[in-house]
Each structure stands twice: as structure tokens, then as C-alpha cells.
N, CA, C, O and CB atoms as a CASP TS submission, in Angstrom:
PFRMAT TS
TARGET T0000
AUTHOR 0000-0000-0000
METHOD Language model
MODEL 1
PARENT N/A
ATOM      1  N   MET     1       0.839  -1.185   0.000  1.00  0.00           N
ATOM      2  CA  MET     1       0.000   0.000   0.000  1.00  0.00           C
ATOM      3  C   MET     1       0.877   1.239   0.000  1.00  0.00           C
ATOM      4  O   MET     1       1.916   1.289   0.659  1.00  0.00           O
ATOM      5  CB  MET     1      -0.951   0.004   1.212  1.00  0.00           C
ATOM      6  N   ASN     2       0.447   2.211  -0.735  1.00  0.00           N
ATOM      7  CA  ASN     2       1.157   3.475  -0.833  1.00  0.00           C
ATOM      8  C   ASN     2       0.736   4.371   0.344  1.00  0.00           C
ATOM      9  O   ASN     2      -0.446   4.690   0.477  1.00  0.00           O
ATOM     10  CB  ASN     2       0.869   4.172  -2.206  1.00  0.00           C
ATOM     11  N   PRO     3       1.693   4.783   1.205  1.00  0.00           N
ATOM     12  CA  PRO     3       1.318   5.619   2.353  1.00  0.00           C
ATOM     13  C   PRO     3       0.718   6.967   1.964  1.00  0.00           C
ATOM     14  O   PRO     3       0.003   7.577   2.760  1.00  0.00           O
ATOM     15  CB  PRO     3       2.522   5.852   3.217  1.00  0.00           C
ATOM     16  N   GLU     4       0.997   7.431   0.764  1.00  0.00           N
ATOM     17  CA  GLU     4       0.424   8.697   0.314  1.00  0.00           C
ATOM     18  C   GLU     4      -1.098   8.606   0.197  1.00  0.00           C
ATOM     19  O   GLU     4      -1.798   9.603   0.371  1.00  0.00           O
ATOM     20  CB  GLU     4       1.032   9.105  -1.031  1.00  0.00           C
ATOM     21  N   ILE     5      -1.603   7.417  -0.096  1.00  0.00           N
ATOM     22  CA  ILE     5      -3.055   7.225  -0.204  1.00  0.00           C
ATOM     23  C   ILE     5      -3.721   7.544   1.126  1.00  0.00           C
ATOM     24  O   ILE     5      -4.777   8.177   1.153  1.00  0.00           O
ATOM     25  CB  ILE     5      -3.392   5.775  -0.639  1.00  0.00           C
ATOM     26  N   LEU     6      -3.114   7.114   2.233  1.00  0.00           N
ATOM     27  CA  LEU     6      -3.681   7.398   3.553  1.00  0.00           C
ATOM     28  C   LEU     6      -3.741   8.895   3.810  1.00  0.00           C
ATOM     29  O   LEU     6      -4.732   9.404   4.333  1.00  0.00           O
ATOM     30  CB  LEU     6      -2.863   6.711   4.648  1.00  0.00           C
ATOM     31  N   GLN     7      -2.684   9.592   3.443  1.00  0.00           N
ATOM     32  CA  GLN     7      -2.650  11.051   3.619  1.00  0.00           C
ATOM     33  C   GLN     7      -3.729  11.714   2.762  1.00  0.00           C
ATOM     34  O   GLN     7      -4.419  12.627   3.215  1.00  0.00           O
ATOM     35  CB  GLN     7      -1.252  11.616   3.251  1.00  0.00           C
ATOM     36  N   GLU     8      -3.865  11.249   1.534  1.00  0.00           N
ATOM     37  CA  GLU     8      -4.825  11.852   0.606  1.00  0.00           C
ATOM     38  C   GLU     8      -6.274  11.673   1.072  1.00  0.00           C
ATOM     39  O   GLU     8      -7.076  12.599   0.958  1.00  0.00           O
ATOM     40  CB  GLU     8      -4.653  11.247  -0.782  1.00  0.00           C
ATOM     41  N   ILE     9      -6.617  10.487   1.598  1.00  0.00           N
ATOM     42  CA  ILE     9      -8.004  10.272   1.996  1.00  0.00           C
ATOM     43  C   ILE     9      -8.394  11.101   3.213  1.00  0.00           C
ATOM     44  O   ILE     9      -9.575  11.229   3.535  1.00  0.00           O
ATOM     45  CB  ILE     9      -8.238   8.808   2.284  1.00  0.00           C
ATOM     46  N   CYS    10      -7.394  11.662   3.885  1.00  0.00           N
ATOM     47  CA  CYS    10      -7.675  12.528   5.044  1.00  0.00           C
ATOM     48  C   CYS    10      -7.876  13.984   4.652  1.00  0.00           C
ATOM     49  O   CYS    10      -8.281  14.794   5.487  1.00  0.00           O
ATOM     50  CB  CYS    10      -6.545  12.432   6.052  1.00  0.00           C
ATOM     51  N   VAL    11      -7.602  14.333   3.406  1.00  0.00           N
ATOM     52  CA  VAL    11      -7.759  15.727   2.971  1.00  0.00           C
ATOM     53  C   VAL    11      -8.611  15.893   1.716  1.00  0.00           C
ATOM     54  O   VAL    11      -9.238  16.934   1.525  1.00  0.00           O
ATOM     55  CB  VAL    11      -6.409  16.328   2.725  1.00  0.00           C
ATOM     56  N   GLN    12      -8.637  14.876   0.867  1.00  0.00           N
ATOM     57  CA  GLN    12      -9.369  14.995  -0.391  1.00  0.00           C
ATOM     58  C   GLN    12     -10.867  14.869  -0.154  1.00  0.00           C
ATOM     59  O   GLN    12     -11.318  14.097   0.693  1.00  0.00           O
ATOM     60  CB  GLN    12      -8.898  13.933  -1.392  1.00  0.00           C
ATOM     61  N   LYS    13     -11.625  15.642  -0.919  1.00  0.00           N
ATOM     62  CA  LYS    13     -13.084  15.645  -0.790  1.00  0.00           C
ATOM     63  C   LYS    13     -13.724  14.787  -1.881  1.00  0.00           C
ATOM     64  O   LYS    13     -13.195  14.636  -2.982  1.00  0.00           O
ATOM     65  CB  LYS    13     -13.629  17.086  -0.857  1.00  0.00           C
ATOM     66  N   MET    14     -14.868  14.241  -1.531  1.00  0.00           N
ATOM     67  CA  MET    14     -15.646  13.451  -2.485  1.00  0.00           C
ATOM     68  C   MET    14     -16.125  14.394  -3.589  1.00  0.00           C
ATOM     69  O   MET    14     -16.756  15.410  -3.299  1.00  0.00           O
ATOM     70  CB  MET    14     -16.862  12.727  -1.782  1.00  0.00           C
ATOM     71  N   PRO    15     -15.830  14.069  -4.859  1.00  0.00           N
ATOM     72  CA  PRO    15     -16.140  15.006  -5.943  1.00  0.00           C
ATOM     73  C   PRO    15     -17.575  14.969  -6.466  1.00  0.00           C
ATOM     74  O   PRO    15     -17.958  15.846  -7.240  1.00  0.00           O
ATOM     75  CB  PRO    15     -15.232  14.747  -7.065  1.00  0.00           C
ATOM     76  N   PHE    16     -18.371  13.992  -6.072  1.00  0.00           N
ATOM     77  CA  PHE    16     -19.731  13.883  -6.614  1.00  0.00           C
ATOM     78  C   PHE    16     -20.610  13.084  -5.658  1.00  0.00           C
ATOM     79  O   PHE    16     -20.137  12.521  -4.671  1.00  0.00           O
ATOM     80  CB  PHE    16     -19.715  13.217  -8.015  1.00  0.00           C
ATOM     81  N   GLY    17     -21.892  13.052  -5.976  1.00  0.00           N
ATOM     82  CA  GLY    17     -22.827  12.191  -5.260  1.00  0.00           C
ATOM     83  C   GLY    17     -23.424  12.806  -4.008  1.00  0.00           C
ATOM     84  O   GLY    17     -23.288  14.001  -3.745  1.00  0.00           O
ATOM     85  N   LYS    18     -24.080  11.963  -3.257  1.00  0.00           N
ATOM     86  CA  LYS    18     -24.799  12.368  -2.059  1.00  0.00           C
ATOM     87  C   LYS    18     -23.893  13.065  -1.046  1.00  0.00           C
ATOM     88  O   LYS    18     -24.331  13.980  -0.347  1.00  0.00           O
ATOM     89  CB  LYS    18     -25.449  11.165  -1.421  1.00  0.00           C
ATOM     90  N   TYR    19     -22.647  12.642  -0.964  1.00  0.00           N
ATOM     91  CA  TYR    19     -21.713  13.192   0.009  1.00  0.00           C
ATOM     92  C   TYR    19     -20.637  14.063  -0.649  1.00  0.00           C
ATOM     93  O   TYR    19     -19.506  14.137  -0.169  1.00  0.00           O
ATOM     94  CB  TYR    19     -21.059  12.067   0.788  1.00  0.00           C
ATOM     95  N   LYS    20     -20.999  14.709  -1.736  1.00  0.00           N
ATOM     96  CA  LYS    20     -20.074  15.622  -2.419  1.00  0.00           C
ATOM     97  C   LYS    20     -19.578  16.672  -1.426  1.00  0.00           C
ATOM     98  O   LYS    20     -20.367  17.279  -0.702  1.00  0.00           O
ATOM     99  CB  LYS    20     -20.762  16.305  -3.647  1.00  0.00           C
ATOM    100  N   GLY    21     -18.267  16.875  -1.403  1.00  0.00           N
ATOM    101  CA  GLY    21     -17.667  17.870  -0.523  1.00  0.00           C
ATOM    102  C   GLY    21     -17.202  17.311   0.813  1.00  0.00           C
ATOM    103  O   GLY    21     -16.477  17.991   1.538  1.00  0.00           O
ATOM    104  N   TYR    22     -17.599  16.093   1.158  1.00  0.00           N
ATOM    105  CA  TYR    22     -17.139  15.465   2.395  1.00  0.00           C
ATOM    106  C   TYR    22     -15.711  14.941   2.206  1.00  0.00           C
ATOM    107  O   TYR    22     -15.361  14.452   1.132  1.00  0.00           O
ATOM    108  CB  TYR    22     -18.097  14.310   2.818  1.00  0.00           C
ATOM    109  N   ILE    23     -14.905  15.047   3.238  1.00  0.00           N
ATOM    110  CA  ILE    23     -13.581  14.430   3.226  1.00  0.00           C
ATOM    111  C   ILE    23     -13.788  12.924   3.084  1.00  0.00           C
ATOM    112  O   ILE    23     -14.654  12.354   3.748  1.00  0.00           O
ATOM    113  CB  ILE    23     -12.757  14.783   4.531  1.00  0.00           C
ATOM    114  N   ILE    24     -13.008  12.280   2.234  1.00  0.00           N
ATOM    115  CA  ILE    24     -13.190  10.859   1.968  1.00  0.00           C
ATOM    116  C   ILE    24     -13.131  10.031   3.257  1.00  0.00           C
ATOM    117  O   ILE    24     -13.897   9.080   3.410  1.00  0.00           O
ATOM    118  CB  ILE    24     -12.131  10.372   0.984  1.00  0.00           C
ATOM    119  N   ALA    25     -12.244  10.376   4.172  1.00  0.00           N
ATOM    120  CA  ALA    25     -12.137   9.644   5.432  1.00  0.00           C
ATOM    121  C   ALA    25     -13.381   9.786   6.301  1.00  0.00           C
ATOM    122  O   ALA    25     -13.584   8.987   7.214  1.00  0.00           O
ATOM    123  CB  ALA    25     -10.928  10.119   6.202  1.00  0.00           C
ATOM    124  N   ASP    26     -14.219  10.788   6.035  1.00  0.00           N
ATOM    125  CA  ASP    26     -15.425  11.029   6.830  1.00  0.00           C
ATOM    126  C   ASP    26     -16.687  10.408   6.226  1.00  0.00           C
ATOM    127  O   ASP    26     -17.769  10.531   6.799  1.00  0.00           O
ATOM    128  CB  ASP    26     -15.632  12.511   6.994  1.00  0.00           C
ATOM    129  N   LEU    27     -16.559   9.752   5.091  1.00  0.00           N
ATOM    130  CA  LEU    27     -17.729   9.142   4.471  1.00  0.00           C
ATOM    131  C   LEU    27     -18.266   8.027   5.359  1.00  0.00           C
ATOM    132  O   LEU    27     -17.488   7.269   5.940  1.00  0.00           O
ATOM    133  CB  LEU    27     -17.385   8.598   3.069  1.00  0.00           C
ATOM    134  N   PRO    28     -19.589   7.920   5.470  1.00  0.00           N
ATOM    135  CA  PRO    28     -20.159   6.855   6.303  1.00  0.00           C
ATOM    136  C   PRO    28     -19.948   5.479   5.677  1.00  0.00           C
ATOM    137  O   PRO    28     -19.903   5.331   4.455  1.00  0.00           O
ATOM    138  CB  PRO    28     -21.652   7.099   6.527  1.00  0.00           C
ATOM    139  N   ILE    29     -19.822   4.493   6.532  1.00  0.00           N
ATOM    140  CA  ILE    29     -19.588   3.122   6.060  1.00  0.00           C
ATOM    141  C   ILE    29     -20.725   2.647   5.162  1.00  0.00           C
ATOM    142  O   ILE    29     -20.488   1.876   4.232  1.00  0.00           O
ATOM    143  CB  ILE    29     -19.428   2.166   7.250  1.00  0.00           C
ATOM    144  N   SER    30     -21.942   3.086   5.418  1.00  0.00           N
ATOM    145  CA  SER    30     -23.072   2.654   4.578  1.00  0.00           C
ATOM    146  C   SER    30     -22.887   3.106   3.125  1.00  0.00           C
ATOM    147  O   SER    30     -23.235   2.373   2.200  1.00  0.00           O
ATOM    148  CB  SER    30     -24.401   3.211   5.137  1.00  0.00           C
ATOM    149  N   TYR    31     -22.345   4.298   2.927  1.00  0.00           N
ATOM    150  CA  TYR    31     -22.084   4.804   1.574  1.00  0.00           C
ATOM    151  C   TYR    31     -20.972   3.991   0.914  1.00  0.00           C
ATOM    152  O   TYR    31     -21.046   3.665  -0.270  1.00  0.00           O
ATOM    153  CB  TYR    31     -21.701   6.308   1.614  1.00  0.00           C
ATOM    154  N   LEU    32     -19.953   3.673   1.688  1.00  0.00           N
ATOM    155  CA  LEU    32     -18.843   2.872   1.167  1.00  0.00           C
ATOM    156  C   LEU    32     -19.296   1.452   0.843  1.00  0.00           C
ATOM    157  O   LEU    32     -18.830   0.856  -0.128  1.00  0.00           O
ATOM    158  CB  LEU    32     -17.687   2.837   2.177  1.00  0.00           C
ATOM    159  N   GLU    33     -20.196   0.914   1.645  1.00  0.00           N
ATOM    160  CA  GLU    33     -20.751  -0.417   1.369  1.00  0.00           C
ATOM    161  C   GLU    33     -21.563  -0.397   0.077  1.00  0.00           C
ATOM    162  O   GLU    33     -21.532  -1.354  -0.695  1.00  0.00           O
ATOM    163  CB  GLU    33     -21.632  -0.898   2.547  1.00  0.00           C
ATOM    164  N   TRP    34     -22.280   0.683  -0.152  1.00  0.00           N
ATOM    165  CA  TRP    34     -23.046   0.817  -1.388  1.00  0.00           C
ATOM    166  C   TRP    34     -22.113   0.775  -2.595  1.00  0.00           C
ATOM    167  O   TRP    34     -22.382   0.077  -3.573  1.00  0.00           O
ATOM    168  CB  TRP    34     -23.861   2.126  -1.383  1.00  0.00           C
ATOM    169  N   PHE    35     -21.014   1.526  -2.518  1.00  0.00           N
ATOM    170  CA  PHE    35     -20.033   1.498  -3.604  1.00  0.00           C
ATOM    171  C   PHE    35     -19.447   0.105  -3.765  1.00  0.00           C
ATOM    172  O   PHE    35     -19.233  -0.347  -4.890  1.00  0.00           O
ATOM    173  CB  PHE    35     -18.914   2.514  -3.347  1.00  0.00           C
ATOM    174  N   GLN    36     -19.188  -0.572  -2.676  1.00  0.00           N
ATOM    175  CA  GLN    36     -18.627  -1.919  -2.737  1.00  0.00           C
ATOM    176  C   GLN    36     -19.580  -2.861  -3.485  1.00  0.00           C
ATOM    177  O   GLN    36     -19.136  -3.702  -4.267  1.00  0.00           O
ATOM    178  CB  GLN    36     -18.348  -2.453  -1.312  1.00  0.00           C
ATOM    179  N   ARG    37     -20.863  -2.720  -3.249  1.00  0.00           N
ATOM    180  CA  ARG    37     -21.861  -3.563  -3.928  1.00  0.00           C
ATOM    181  C   ARG    37     -22.021  -3.184  -5.402  1.00  0.00           C
ATOM    182  O   ARG    37     -22.092  -4.052  -6.271  1.00  0.00           O
ATOM    183  CB  ARG    37     -23.215  -3.453  -3.219  1.00  0.00           C
ATOM    184  N   LYS    38     -22.076  -1.884  -5.669  1.00  0.00           N
ATOM    185  CA  LYS    38     -22.348  -1.401  -7.032  1.00  0.00           C
ATOM    186  C   LYS    38     -21.105  -1.333  -7.908  1.00  0.00           C
ATOM    187  O   LYS    38     -21.200  -1.370  -9.135  1.00  0.00           O
ATOM    188  CB  LYS    38     -22.983  -0.037  -6.971  1.00  0.00           C
ATOM    189  N   GLY    39     -19.949  -1.234  -7.283  1.00  0.00           N
ATOM    190  CA  GLY    39     -18.695  -1.102  -8.016  1.00  0.00           C
ATOM    191  C   GLY    39     -18.051   0.244  -7.718  1.00  0.00           C
ATOM    192  O   GLY    39     -18.680   1.294  -7.850  1.00  0.00           O
ATOM    193  N   MET    40     -16.812   0.195  -7.322  1.00  0.00           N
ATOM    194  CA  MET    40     -16.064   1.413  -7.036  1.00  0.00           C
ATOM    195  C   MET    40     -15.778   2.154  -8.329  1.00  0.00           C
ATOM    196  O   MET    40     -15.643   1.533  -9.383  1.00  0.00           O
ATOM    197  CB  MET    40     -14.752   1.093  -6.293  1.00  0.00           C
ATOM    198  N   PRO    41     -15.685   3.481  -8.260  1.00  0.00           N
ATOM    199  CA  PRO    41     -15.326   4.238  -9.460  1.00  0.00           C
ATOM    200  C   PRO    41     -13.917   3.840  -9.924  1.00  0.00           C
ATOM    201  O   PRO    41     -13.109   3.370  -9.123  1.00  0.00           O
ATOM    202  CB  PRO    41     -15.402   5.772  -9.186  1.00  0.00           C
ATOM    203  N   PRO    42     -13.634   4.026 -11.192  1.00  0.00           N
ATOM    204  CA  PRO    42     -12.301   3.675 -11.690  1.00  0.00           C
ATOM    205  C   PRO    42     -11.239   4.674 -11.208  1.00  0.00           C
ATOM    206  O   PRO    42     -11.554   5.780 -10.770  1.00  0.00           O
ATOM    207  CB  PRO    42     -12.309   3.618 -13.226  1.00  0.00           C
ATOM    208  N   GLY    43     -10.010   4.260 -11.300  1.00  0.00           N
ATOM    209  CA  GLY    43      -8.885   5.145 -11.041  1.00  0.00           C
ATOM    210  C   GLY    43      -8.572   5.372  -9.582  1.00  0.00           C
ATOM    211  O   GLY    43      -8.882   4.552  -8.718  1.00  0.00           O
ATOM    212  N   LYS    44      -7.948   6.511  -9.334  1.00  0.00           N
ATOM    213  CA  LYS    44      -7.449   6.860  -8.006  1.00  0.00           C
ATOM    214  C   LYS    44      -8.567   6.975  -6.973  1.00  0.00           C
ATOM    215  O   LYS    44      -8.407   6.526  -5.838  1.00  0.00           O
ATOM    216  CB  LYS    44      -6.683   8.161  -8.070  1.00  0.00           C
ATOM    217  N   LEU    45      -9.692   7.569  -7.354  1.00  0.00           N
ATOM    218  CA  LEU    45     -10.796   7.713  -6.419  1.00  0.00           C
ATOM    219  C   LEU    45     -11.294   6.349  -5.955  1.00  0.00           C
ATOM    220  O   LEU    45     -11.572   6.163  -4.771  1.00  0.00           O
ATOM    221  CB  LEU    45     -11.935   8.504  -7.058  1.00  0.00           C
ATOM    222  N   GLY    46     -11.407   5.408  -6.864  1.00  0.00           N
ATOM    223  CA  GLY    46     -11.828   4.059  -6.500  1.00  0.00           C
ATOM    224  C   GLY    46     -10.869   3.417  -5.520  1.00  0.00           C
ATOM    225  O   GLY    46     -11.294   2.735  -4.587  1.00  0.00           O
ATOM    226  N   MET    47      -9.570   3.630  -5.725  1.00  0.00           N
ATOM    227  CA  MET    47      -8.569   3.088  -4.812  1.00  0.00           C
ATOM    228  C   MET    47      -8.693   3.741  -3.439  1.00  0.00           C
ATOM    229  O   MET    47      -8.574   3.065  -2.417  1.00  0.00           O
ATOM    230  CB  MET    47      -7.152   3.295  -5.377  1.00  0.00           C
ATOM    231  N   GLN    48      -8.930   5.043  -3.412  1.00  0.00           N
ATOM    232  CA  GLN    48      -9.091   5.743  -2.137  1.00  0.00           C
ATOM    233  C   GLN    48     -10.337   5.263  -1.405  1.00  0.00           C
ATOM    234  O   GLN    48     -10.293   5.035  -0.196  1.00  0.00           O
ATOM    235  CB  GLN    48      -9.165   7.257  -2.362  1.00  0.00           C
ATOM    236  N   LEU    49     -11.438   5.109  -2.117  1.00  0.00           N
ATOM    237  CA  LEU    49     -12.673   4.642  -1.494  1.00  0.00           C
ATOM    238  C   LEU    49     -12.527   3.202  -0.999  1.00  0.00           C
ATOM    239  O   LEU    49     -13.015   2.863   0.079  1.00  0.00           O
ATOM    240  CB  LEU    49     -13.843   4.745  -2.483  1.00  0.00           C
ATOM    241  N   SER    50     -11.865   2.371  -1.772  1.00  0.00           N
ATOM    242  CA  SER    50     -11.628   0.983  -1.345  1.00  0.00           C
ATOM    243  C   SER    50     -10.768   0.937  -0.099  1.00  0.00           C
ATOM    244  O   SER    50     -10.997   0.117   0.791  1.00  0.00           O
ATOM    245  CB  SER    50     -10.962   0.179  -2.466  1.00  0.00           C
ATOM    246  N   THR    51      -9.787   1.809  -0.033  1.00  0.00           N
ATOM    247  CA  THR    51      -8.890   1.845   1.117  1.00  0.00           C
ATOM    248  C   THR    51      -9.631   2.266   2.377  1.00  0.00           C
ATOM    249  O   THR    51      -9.501   1.610   3.411  1.00  0.00           O
ATOM    250  CB  THR    51      -7.724   2.793   0.853  1.00  0.00           C
ATOM    251  N   ILE    52     -10.402   3.341   2.314  1.00  0.00           N
ATOM    252  CA  ILE    52     -11.117   3.794   3.508  1.00  0.00           C
ATOM    253  C   ILE    52     -12.216   2.795   3.880  1.00  0.00           C
ATOM    254  O   ILE    52     -12.537   2.652   5.060  1.00  0.00           O
ATOM    255  CB  ILE    52     -11.723   5.202   3.277  1.00  0.00           C
ATOM    256  N   TYR    53     -12.791   2.111   2.909  1.00  0.00           N
ATOM    257  CA  TYR    53     -13.771   1.066   3.193  1.00  0.00           C
ATOM    258  C   TYR    53     -13.129  -0.038   4.034  1.00  0.00           C
ATOM    259  O   TYR    53     -13.693  -0.449   5.048  1.00  0.00           O
ATOM    260  CB  TYR    53     -14.345   0.482   1.878  1.00  0.00           C
ATOM    261  N   GLU    54     -11.970  -0.513   3.626  1.00  0.00           N
ATOM    262  CA  GLU    54     -11.277  -1.574   4.364  1.00  0.00           C
ATOM    263  C   GLU    54     -10.862  -1.101   5.756  1.00  0.00           C
ATOM    264  O   GLU    54     -10.953  -1.857   6.723  1.00  0.00           O
ATOM    265  CB  GLU    54     -10.043  -2.049   3.583  1.00  0.00           C
ATOM    266  N   ILE    55     -10.413   0.126   5.854  1.00  0.00           N
ATOM    267  CA  ILE    55     -10.021   0.681   7.154  1.00  0.00           C
ATOM    268  C   ILE    55     -11.222   0.706   8.094  1.00  0.00           C
ATOM    269  O   ILE    55     -11.126   0.267   9.240  1.00  0.00           O
ATOM    270  CB  ILE    55      -9.434   2.108   6.989  1.00  0.00           C
ATOM    271  N   LYS    56     -12.338   1.215   7.616  1.00  0.00           N
ATOM    272  CA  LYS    56     -13.526   1.312   8.468  1.00  0.00           C
ATOM    273  C   LYS    56     -14.119  -0.065   8.765  1.00  0.00           C
ATOM    274  O   LYS    56     -14.556  -0.327   9.886  1.00  0.00           O
ATOM    275  CB  LYS    56     -14.582   2.201   7.805  1.00  0.00           C
ATOM    276  N   LEU    57     -14.133  -0.930   7.778  1.00  0.00           N
ATOM    277  CA  LEU    57     -14.673  -2.274   7.951  1.00  0.00           C
ATOM    278  C   LEU    57     -13.925  -3.040   9.045  1.00  0.00           C
ATOM    279  O   LEU    57     -14.521  -3.820   9.787  1.00  0.00           O
ATOM    280  CB  LEU    57     -14.603  -3.044   6.630  1.00  0.00           C
ATOM    281  N   ASN    58     -12.626  -2.810   9.135  1.00  0.00           N
ATOM    282  CA  ASN    58     -11.793  -3.521  10.100  1.00  0.00           C
ATOM    283  C   ASN    58     -11.549  -2.735  11.384  1.00  0.00           C
ATOM    284  O   ASN    58     -10.730  -3.139  12.210  1.00  0.00           O
ATOM    285  CB  ASN    58     -10.478  -3.865   9.470  1.00  0.00           C
ATOM    286  N   GLY    59     -12.249  -1.619  11.561  1.00  0.00           N
ATOM    287  CA  GLY    59     -12.145  -0.851  12.795  1.00  0.00           C
ATOM    288  C   GLY    59     -10.790  -0.208  13.020  1.00  0.00           C
ATOM    289  O   GLY    59     -10.319  -0.124  14.154  1.00  0.00           O
ATOM    290  N   LEU    60     -10.163   0.245  11.948  1.00  0.00           N
ATOM    291  CA  LEU    60      -8.813   0.805  12.037  1.00  0.00           C
ATOM    292  C   LEU    60      -8.762   2.314  11.836  1.00  0.00           C
ATOM    293  O   LEU    60      -7.710   2.853  11.492  1.00  0.00           O
ATOM    294  CB  LEU    60      -7.931   0.146  11.025  1.00  0.00           C
ATOM    295  N   THR    61      -9.863   2.994  12.041  1.00  0.00           N
ATOM    296  CA  THR    61      -9.891   4.440  11.788  1.00  0.00           C
ATOM    297  C   THR    61      -8.935   5.210  12.697  1.00  0.00           C
ATOM    298  O   THR    61      -8.520   6.317  12.351  1.00  0.00           O
ATOM    299  CB  THR    61     -11.304   4.972  11.970  1.00  0.00           C
ATOM    300  N   GLU    62      -8.582   4.655  13.839  1.00  0.00           N
ATOM    301  CA  GLU    62      -7.627   5.328  14.735  1.00  0.00           C
ATOM    302  C   GLU    62      -6.266   5.503  14.073  1.00  0.00           C
ATOM    303  O   GLU    62      -5.501   6.386  14.459  1.00  0.00           O
ATOM    304  CB  GLU    62      -7.469   4.538  16.038  1.00  0.00           C
ATOM    305  N   LEU    63      -5.958   4.677  13.089  1.00  0.00           N
ATOM    306  CA  LEU    63      -4.687   4.803  12.374  1.00  0.00           C
ATOM    307  C   LEU    63      -4.586   6.137  11.628  1.00  0.00           C
ATOM    308  O   LEU    63      -3.487   6.625  11.362  1.00  0.00           O
ATOM    309  CB  LEU    63      -4.520   3.642  11.390  1.00  0.00           C
ATOM    310  N   LEU    64      -5.716   6.707  11.301  1.00  0.00           N
ATOM    311  CA  LEU    64      -5.725   7.958  10.540  1.00  0.00           C
ATOM    312  C   LEU    64      -5.601   9.195  11.426  1.00  0.00           C
ATOM    313  O   LEU    64      -5.320  10.286  10.931  1.00  0.00           O
ATOM    314  CB  LEU    64      -6.991   8.050   9.725  1.00  0.00           C
ATOM    315  N   ARG    65      -5.806   9.034  12.709  1.00  0.00           N
ATOM    316  CA  ARG    65      -5.801  10.187  13.618  1.00  0.00           C
ATOM    317  C   ARG    65      -4.533  11.048  13.495  1.00  0.00           C
ATOM    318  O   ARG    65      -4.654  12.269  13.397  1.00  0.00           O
ATOM    319  CB  ARG    65      -5.946   9.704  15.050  1.00  0.00           C
ATOM    320  N   PRO    66      -3.323  10.465  13.496  1.00  0.00           N
ATOM    321  CA  PRO    66      -2.124  11.315  13.362  1.00  0.00           C
ATOM    322  C   PRO    66      -2.055  12.062  12.023  1.00  0.00           C
ATOM    323  O   PRO    66      -1.459  13.137  11.946  1.00  0.00           O
ATOM    324  CB  PRO    66      -0.876  10.463  13.522  1.00  0.00           C
ATOM    325  N   LEU    67      -2.646  11.513  10.996  1.00  0.00           N
ATOM    326  CA  LEU    67      -2.618  12.142   9.675  1.00  0.00           C
ATOM    327  C   LEU    67      -3.603  13.286   9.553  1.00  0.00           C
ATOM    328  O   LEU    67      -3.487  14.108   8.644  1.00  0.00           O
ATOM    329  CB  LEU    67      -2.906  11.121   8.612  1.00  0.00           C
ATOM    330  N   ARG    68      -4.560  13.352  10.443  1.00  0.00           N
ATOM    331  CA  ARG    68      -5.620  14.359  10.351  1.00  0.00           C
ATOM    332  C   ARG    68      -5.272  15.639  11.081  1.00  0.00           C
ATOM    333  O   ARG    68      -6.058  16.586  11.048  1.00  0.00           O
ATOM    334  CB  ARG    68      -6.906  13.806  10.900  1.00  0.00           C
ATOM    335  N   ARG    69      -4.153  15.703  11.723  1.00  0.00           N
ATOM    336  CA  ARG    69      -3.765  16.904  12.473  1.00  0.00           C
ATOM    337  C   ARG    69      -3.200  17.963  11.603  1.00  0.00           C
ATOM    338  O   ARG    69      -2.830  19.030  12.091  1.00  0.00           O
ATOM    339  CB  ARG    69      -2.779  16.570  13.525  1.00  0.00           C
TER
END
């Protein structure tokens, strides 16, 4: 895993959809589960959403705390 992805998901905003403008790390798990079922977007955004989905699914959100300061 690229550590830059973790940094990016703590600052980058969702570019479209119901949660447009939300920081990717702040997206609710239900929204991420929906993407998981329907298919993640292609490219970098899909990788970021997949990463935060796995982090939240496994209860590892505390790992992001130092990056959010």
C-alpha cells in the first residue's frame, strides 16, 4: 500500500454524489458499502474509497488520527 493514499483520503473531498464535498475519510460506512456492492469508481478515487472502506470495515480508523492533524 502506498502511504500517500492514507494522507490523501484525510484531505481529499468526495467530488460527486450524495456526500459531495465530504472528506473521503469522513464518508459513512453505509455509503462505502453501497459502492462496494455497485462497483467502485475507476482510477485513483476508487482506490481511495476501497482503502477507507477496508479501514472502516476492520475498525482501524484510529490509524488515521495522526494524519488528520
